[in-house]
N, C-alpha and C positions, 0 to 999 in steps of 0.2 A: 484408552486410546493407545492403539498399537502403532508400530512404525515399520516402514519399508526402508531398508538401507541399501543404497546402490553405490557400488564402487568402494574403493579403499583409499583414504578414509571415507570419502563419499558424501553423498546427499542423503538426508534423512527426511522422509515424508511421513507425516502422522495421519492415520486413518482410524476410525472406529474399528474395534476388533472384528465386528461382524462384516464390515466392508472389506477389511484386510483379508479375511479368510476367503471371501469370494474372489478378490483379486489374485490371491495366491493360487487358487484353483485354475483360473483362466491363464495366468502368466505361466504357470508350471506346464500346463497342457501344450501351450504354444512352444515353449523352449524345449520340451521333451521331443517334439517333432522336428527340432532343429530350425525353427522359424524365427526370423528376426522381425521386429515390429516397433512402431512408435507407441508410447504410452503417454496419454495426456489427461490432465485434470484441470478443474477451475480452482484457483486458490481462494482461501477464505478471506473475508473482509479484514480479519485481524492482521493479516500480513500484506494487506494492500490490494486484495482482489487480483485480477489478471488471470493468466493461464500459463501452465507449465507443461513441458514435455520432456521425455527422456527416451533414448533409443535403447532397446533391449535386444540382445542376441544371446545365443547359447553360451557364450563365454563371459557373459555379464556376472559380476559378483553381487548376489542379492542375499539379504538377511531379513527375515520376517521376525519381528518381536511383538508378541501379543501381551497386552497388559493383564488380562484375566486368565485364570487357569482353566476355565471351561471352554470347550469347543462350541461355538455358536451353531445353531441349526443352519442347514444349507437351503437356500431358496433356488430351486432349479430354474425358475423363470428369470431370476436375476443373472444366474450363470449364463443362460442362453442369450440374454440381452447383451451382456458384456462380451461374450464370445462372438456375437454377430458383429460388433464394432471392431473387435480384435482382428477378425478376418477380412475387414474392409480395407480399402486403399488408404484410409486416414488413420488406421491403427486403433488400438484399444483406447476408448474414451471412457473414463470413469463417470458413471451416472449413478444417481441415488437408487436405492432399492425401489422397485415398482410398488406403488401404493403407500409409500412412507415419506417422511420428511428428509431433509438433508443430512448427510453424514460428513460434516465439516472436514476439509482437507487443509492441514497446516504444515506445508513443507518448511524445513529449516536446514541449514547447512551445518 
């Protein structure tokens, strides 16, 4: 289970390493182009369900921490699906990998 850390000291959101890699690719592409956007996800049952969002812009402080040492394979279909939401008016919406089960999201501060 990897983490995305936002801000300083900031918000820590946990994702499966595979999911985190795909988010890193999409978020980095958007920020590299100087684009700001909203990033939203559904919280896991363990933290009370619900939905969370954060505003990301090129000046955001982000830190990606992966639990495993191996780089997961990249699913281009998942990247395209995430990028489609990231380029929409509602912003990047984390969705599970096409054709698989859930990748629990457990934000913590």
